[in-house]
Residue, then its C-alpha position, 0 to 999 in steps of 0.5 A: m528467495h526474494f520477491r521479484l516484481e518483474t516475475a510477478l508482473s509477467s506471470g499472469t493476467f490482471v482481472p479488472l474488478t472495477p473500471n479503475t483496476l490497473t490491468t497492465p504490467e506497465a500500469l502496475s509497475a508505474e504505480f509501484d514506482r509512485i508508491r516508492r517515491n511518495g512513501y504511501a499507496l492509494d487504492e482509488q476504487e481499484i478493488v471495490q467501487g466506492l472505496v478508497c484506501i491509503a496505506v503506509p509501510i511498517q518497517l523493521e531494520g529498513r525492510v517493509i514487514a507490513a502496512v497500516s491502512l485506512v479505507v474511506t467511502r466515496k459516498g457523502d462528503a468529498v474524500r481526501p484520503t491523504a488528509y489522513l496521511a500524517r496520522l497513518r504515518a504516526a501510527a506506523t512509527e508507533i508500531e515500528r517502535k513497539l516492534q523494535p525489541f522483537s526485531d531478532m524474531v521477525r523474518v522478512 
C-alpha cells in the first residue's frame, strides 16, 4: 500500500502547536509542493516556538527512505538554516553511498 497524501490531508484535524503551525490541508499541501521543488524542508517554528529545522532527504534507488536534519534556535544571532544546506546535502549523499550495498535489504 502506498501512502496517499490526499487521504492523509483529509483524514483529520490539524492542531496548532505554535502560531506558525500549518493548520489547513491547503497550506500543508502547498508546503509539500515547495519541499519537492526545493529538495529540502524547513520547519519555521511550526512545532516548537524558537526552534527552526532544516531537513534533506536520504534516497535509495530513487526513493526517499529517511532524512537528515538540523535544528537551530532563534535565540542569539540571526538564524539562516539554509546556510547549513550544502553540509546537510553532503551528509545525506555520504549516507546514501554507505547504504547502497544494502539496497536489497531496504523496503520502502
